[in-house]
VOPAGU-2260 file (C-alpha; in pm, 1 decimal, decimal comma):
REM VOPAGU-2260
SITE   aa  ch    i         X         Y         Z
SITE  MET   A    0    3240,4   -1408,1    1255,2
SITE  LYS   A    1    3030,6   -1268,8     966,5
SITE  LEU   A    2    2707,3   -1445,5     883,3
SITE  LYS   A    3    2658,2   -1559,9     521,1
SITE  GLU   A    4    2429,4   -1313,7     336,5
SITE  TYR   A    5    2107,0   -1452,9     229,6
SITE  VAL   A    6    1838,7   -1308,1      19,2
SITE  MET   A    7    1542,3   -1227,8     250,0
SITE  PRO   A    8    1265,3   -1046,2      85,3
SITE  ILE   A    9    1043,3    -843,9     318,6
SITE  ILE   A   10     672,4    -879,9     256,8
SITE  PRO   A   11     435,4    -656,9     464,0
SITE  THR   A   12     112,4    -791,6     591,8
SITE  VAL   A   13    -143,3    -510,0     598,3
SITE  ARG   A   14    -423,0    -553,9     830,0
SITE  CYS   A   15    -779,5    -467,3     713,2
SITE  ARG   A   16   -1119,6    -484,9     869,0
SITE  ASN   A   17   -1302,1    -595,4     556,2
SITE  ILE   A   18   -1123,0    -797,1     290,7
SITE  LYS   A   19   -1360,4    -719,2      14,7
SITE  THR   A   20   -1338,3    -345,9      75,1
SITE  ALA   A   21    -962,3    -361,6      96,5
SITE  LEU   A   22    -923,2    -567,2    -226,8
SITE  GLU   A   23   -1156,1    -314,8    -410,0
SITE  PHE   A   24    -918,0     -27,3    -312,4
SITE  TYR   A   25    -581,0    -218,1    -371,2
SITE  THR   A   26    -676,4    -376,8    -699,1
SITE  GLY   A   27    -935,4    -119,4    -832,4
SITE  VAL   A   28    -739,9     200,8    -744,7
SITE  LEU   A   29    -375,1     115,9    -679,2
SITE  ASP   A   30    -328,5    -146,7    -952,7
SITE  PHE   A   31    -227,0    -441,6    -732,0
SITE  GLU   A   32    -317,2    -772,4    -860,2
SITE  ARG   A   33    -434,8   -1082,2    -668,6
SITE  MET   A   34    -210,9   -1394,6    -685,2
SITE  ASP   A   35    -469,9   -1625,7    -526,3
SITE  ASN   A   36    -807,0   -1543,7    -720,4
SITE  ASP   A   37    -976,0   -1860,0    -598,2
SITE  VAL   A   38    -960,2   -1762,5    -232,0
SITE  HIS   A   39   -1291,3   -1660,6     -80,2
SITE  GLU   A   40   -1371,6   -1302,7      16,6
SITE  ASP   A   41   -1552,1   -1371,7     358,5
SITE  ASP   A   42   -1393,3   -1245,5     670,1
SITE  PRO   A   43   -1162,3   -1343,2     832,4
SITE  SER   A   44    -949,3   -1395,2     515,1
SITE  PHE   A   45    -608,6   -1369,4     383,1
SITE  THR   A   46    -475,9   -1283,6      28,9
SITE  ILE   A   47    -166,2   -1209,8    -155,1
SITE  LEU   A   48    -121,7    -904,1    -382,2
SITE  VAL   A   49     148,4    -849,6    -637,1
SITE  ARG   A   50     278,2    -537,3    -819,0
SITE  GLY   A   51     550,7    -608,5   -1060,6
SITE  SER   A   52     787,8    -834,5    -870,0
SITE  ASP   A   53     682,2    -720,8    -526,3
SITE  ARG   A   54     425,4    -887,6    -284,4
SITE  MET   A   55     205,7    -771,1     -17,4
SITE  PHE   A   56     -31,2    -964,2     212,6
SITE  LEU   A   57    -379,3    -852,6     323,4
SITE  SER   A   58    -518,9   -1015,3     631,9
SITE  SER   A   59    -858,8    -947,2     792,7
SITE  HIS   A   60    -787,5   -1181,7    1084,0
SITE  SER   A   61    -851,2    -993,0    1404,0
SITE  GLY   A   62    -524,8   -1040,9    1598,7
SITE  ASP   A   63    -494,1    -769,3    1847,3
SITE  GLY   A   64    -719,0    -545,4    1646,0
SITE  VAL   A   65    -446,9    -262,5    1598,1
SITE  PHE   A   66    -444,4     -80,1    1270,5
SITE  GLY   A   67    -243,4     198,6    1117,3
SITE  GLN   A   68      96,8      64,8     989,4
SITE  ALA   A   69     291,4     234,2     716,8
SITE  VAL   A   70     440,1      59,9     409,7
SITE  VAL   A   71     690,1     218,9     167,5
SITE  VAL   A   72     647,4     150,7    -209,3
SITE  LEU   A   73     952,0     269,6    -423,1
SITE  THR   A   74     870,9     410,4    -760,3
SITE  ASP   A   75    1075,2     583,5   -1036,8
SITE  GLU   A   76     772,8     782,5   -1182,4
SITE  ILE   A   77     589,3     933,7    -881,1
SITE  ASP   A   78     417,7    1218,7   -1059,3
SITE  ALA   A   79     288,9     989,4   -1331,7
SITE  LEU   A   80     183,6     725,7   -1078,4
SITE  PHE   A   81     -12,0     972,2    -874,7
SITE  LYS   A   82    -198,1    1107,2   -1179,4
SITE  HIS   A   83    -276,2     749,8   -1282,4
SITE  TYR   A   84    -422,9     680,5    -916,8
SITE  LEU   A   85    -624,3     998,5    -946,9
SITE  ALA   A   86    -776,9     879,1   -1270,9
SITE  ARG   A   87    -846,0     546,7   -1121,7
SITE  GLY   A   88   -1055,3     704,7    -844,6
SITE  LEU   A   89    -802,5     793,5    -570,0
SITE  VAL   A   90    -951,1    1069,4    -362,3
SITE  THR   A   91    -714,7    1288,8    -156,5
SITE  PRO   A   92    -837,8    1403,5     182,3
SITE  GLY   A   93    -831,2    1773,2     114,9
SITE  ASN   A   94    -618,4    1836,9     421,5
SITE  PRO   A   95    -391,5    2146,3     385,0
SITE  ASP   A   96    -214,9    2034,3     699,5
SITE  SER   A   97    -103,8    1722,9     530,5
SITE  PRO   A   98      25,0    1821,7     171,6
SITE  VAL   A   99     198,4    1487,0     128,4
SITE  HIS   A  100    -148,7    1323,7     111,6
SITE  GLU   A  101    -252,9    1580,3    -148,5
SITE  GLY   A  102      19,1    1495,3    -409,3
SITE  PRO   A  103     393,8    1446,6    -463,1
SITE  LEU   A  104     602,7    1662,6    -246,0
SITE  ASP   A  105     976,1    1713,6    -236,7
SITE  GLN   A  106    1087,8    1617,3     107,4
SITE  THR   A  107    1378,0    1793,1     285,8
SITE  TRP   A  108    1568,9    1462,1     316,2
SITE  GLY   A  109    1593,4    1428,7     -76,6
SITE  THR   A  110    1307,0    1205,6    -173,0
SITE  ARG   A  111     978,1    1301,0    -357,8
SITE  GLU   A  112     672,1    1127,6    -190,8
SITE  PHE   A  113     291,3    1108,1    -159,5
SITE  TYR   A  114      96,8     931,6     105,7
SITE  VAL   A  115    -227,3     714,4      51,5
SITE  ASN   A  116    -446,3     599,5     335,2
SITE  ASP   A  117    -631,5     277,2     267,4
SITE  PRO   A  118    -982,2     234,7     415,9
SITE  ASP   A  119    -846,7      72,5     718,2
SITE  GLY   A  120    -594,5     356,7     822,7
SITE  ASN   A  121    -275,8     195,3     676,0
SITE  THR   A  122     -62,5     438,7     501,0
SITE  LEU   A  123     124,9     360,4     188,3
SITE  ARG   A  124     423,1     598,0     136,2
SITE  PHE   A  125     503,1     614,5    -231,6
SITE  VAL   A  126     868,0     730,9    -262,1
SITE  GLN   A  127    1090,2     830,9    -545,4
SITE  GLU   A  128    1450,6     844,6    -436,4
């Protein structure tokens, strides 16, 4: 028996230690916008970010205190997006052992990618198929 297919958007919740610092990074550098501008910025807190039609949640609630997840963000213009983020203040780590953090890189599996670590160690993997 096949289950009926439902539209089920997947919305990642990115953990952060300080909601204000995370918001400055995501809205100030990576061009996300807040959906809930009237929410306080004291910790612990929760907020909804949007970028186009996609959503992402930020949460500074402690939970189990584990950080460091990865979120994939698909894009059609990876090189232009990377240059835009550099102009907005993105700083690459200067790590020759991680060239994918330094700029867009053609991966052996057929995508072009660059990675950005947020202030809490979460990695956003920007991917162009």
